[in-house]
C-alpha positions in Angstrom: -37.7 130.1 -75.0 -38.5 126.9 -74.9 -35.4 124.2 -75.3 -36.5 121.3 -78.3 -34.4 118.8 -77.3 -35.9 118.8 -73.4 -39.6 118.2 -74.8 -39.1 115.8 -77.0 -36.7 113.7 -73.6 -40.1 114.3 -71.8 -41.9 112.9 -75.2 -39.3 109.5 -74.7 -40.0 109.2 -70.9 -43.4 109.0 -71.7 -43.9 106.6 -74.5 -40.9 104.9 -72.0 -43.7 104.8 -69.1 -46.8 104.5 -71.8 -44.5 101.2 -72.7 -44.3 100.7 -69.0 -47.8 100.6 -68.1 -48.7 98.2 -71.7 -46.0 95.8 -70.7 -47.7 95.6 -67.0 -51.1 95.3 -68.4 -50.3 92.2 -70.9 -48.6 90.7 -68.2 -51.8 90.3 -65.8 -53.6 89.6 -69.1 -51.4 86.5 -69.1 -52.1 85.4 -65.1 -55.3 85.9 -65.1 -57.3 85.3 -67.8 -55.2 82.8 -69.8 -53.1 80.3 -67.8 -55.8 79.7 -65.4 -57.6 78.0 -68.2 -54.3 75.6 -68.3 -54.8 74.1 -65.0 -57.7 72.6 -65.6 -58.3 69.0 -63.7 -58.7 66.2 -66.8 -61.4 64.3 -65.9 -63.4 60.7 -66.7 -66.4 61.9 -68.5 -69.6 61.7 -66.7 -71.1 58.8 -69.0 -68.7 56.7 -68.4 -69.1 57.2 -64.7 -72.6 56.4 -65.2 -72.1 53.1 -67.1 -69.7 51.7 -64.8 -67.5 51.0 -67.2 -64.1 49.8 -65.5 -60.8 50.5 -67.4 -59.4 47.2 -68.3 -56.2 48.4 -68.9 -54.0 50.9 -66.5 -53.2 53.8 -68.2 -49.6 55.6 -66.1 -50.7 58.8 -63.9 -49.6 61.9 -64.0 -50.7 65.4 -62.3 -53.3 66.7 -63.9 -52.3 70.5 -62.2 -49.0 70.6 -63.7 -48.8 73.6 -66.5 -49.3 73.1 -69.9 -46.4 74.1 -72.4 -48.0 76.7 -73.6 -48.1 78.7 -71.3 -44.6 78.6 -70.1 -43.3 79.6 -73.2 -45.5 81.9 -73.9 -44.7 83.9 -70.5 -41.2 83.1 -71.5 -41.1 84.5 -75.4 -42.9 87.5 -73.6 -40.8 88.5 -71.3 -37.2 88.0 -73.7 -39.1 90.7 -76.0 -39.8 92.2 -73.0 -36.6 92.8 -72.5 -35.4 93.3 -75.7 -37.7 96.2 -76.6 -37.0 98.2 -73.8 -33.2 98.0 -73.9 -34.2 100.2 -77.0 -37.3 102.3 -75.6 -34.4 103.2 -73.0 -31.6 103.7 -75.5 -34.4 106.1 -77.6 -35.6 107.7 -74.1 -32.3 108.6 -73.4 -30.1 109.8 -75.6 -27.6 111.6 -74.7 -27.0 108.8 -71.4 -24.6 106.6 -73.4 -22.6 109.4 -74.6 -22.1 110.8 -72.1 -19.2 110.1 -70.7 -15.5 110.2 -73.3 -14.1 107.3 -73.4 -10.1 108.9 -74.3 -7.4 108.1 -72.0 -6.5 111.5 -70.4 -3.5 110.8 -68.7 -0.7 109.0 -70.4 1.4 106.5 -68.2 4.6 107.2 -67.8 6.9 105.1 -70.6 8.5 102.3 -69.3 12.6 102.3 -68.6 14.8 100.8 -70.6 17.9 99.0 -69.4 20.7 100.2 -72.5 23.5 99.1 -71.4 23.0 96.2 -68.6 27.1 95.6 -68.6 27.2 98.9 -67.6 24.8 99.3 -64.9 25.7 96.1 -63.3 29.4 97.6 -62.4 28.0 100.4 -61.5 25.5 98.7 -59.3 28.5 97.0 -57.5 30.5 99.4 -57.2 28.4 101.7 -55.0 27.6 98.0 -53.1 31.8 97.9 -52.8 31.9 101.4 -51.9 29.8 100.8 -49.1 30.7 98.0 -47.3 34.5 98.8 -47.7 34.9 102.5 -46.7 34.2 104.6 -43.6 31.1 107.4 -44.0 29.4 109.4 -41.3 26.2 107.6 -40.4 24.8 110.0 -37.6 28.1 113.1 -37.3 26.3 114.9 -34.2 25.9 111.4 -32.5 29.1 110.1 -33.1 27.7 106.7 -35.4 30.4 105.8 -37.8 30.0 103.3 -41.2 33.2 101.4 -41.1 34.2 98.4 -44.1 33.4 94.9 -43.7 36.5 93.3 -42.8 37.2 95.5 -39.6 34.2 95.2 -38.5 34.1 91.1 -38.7 37.8 91.6 -36.7 36.9 93.9 -34.5 33.7 92.2 -33.5 35.4 88.1 -33.2 37.8 90.2 -30.8 34.9 91.8 -28.4 32.7 88.9 -28.7 28.8 90.2 -29.0 27.4 91.7 -25.4 25.1 89.7 -24.1 25.4 86.1 -26.3 27.7 83.3 -24.2 30.8 82.3 -25.4 31.8 79.8 -26.4 34.9 77.6 -25.5 38.5 78.1 -26.8 
């Protein structure tokens, strides 16, 4: 059995193609028929030239090959109308194109992590830092690497010096 939705889409596509062909024909008519008439250069009447009359006043010259304003405006209006109409033709030709993608958010982002007790958090942070700086603990037990308190490390470094660093005069 034929799908009525499919045949409807085919009809709309045919209408869109027909509209495109008509727009092309209209553009061709404007380009080949209307515009060349407006490009004809203005000439002096033959009777004035034959009589030998000279113009007493010099008129300002203009370019006779310039386009008249109305063909340019007509093309502009035609293009704008074509763009507007083609939007509606596409909407009619493809009715399922706009709502085919769901616009809902599928994954909820995590909520904000609020700091409810700032003083307690700061005390806990400082306690962890103090413990880390002032206690002994193993860094790598297999290699024999131990963390020593910072105060003791400073005293040891002052007594032995840094290997490879020049010693100052005492």
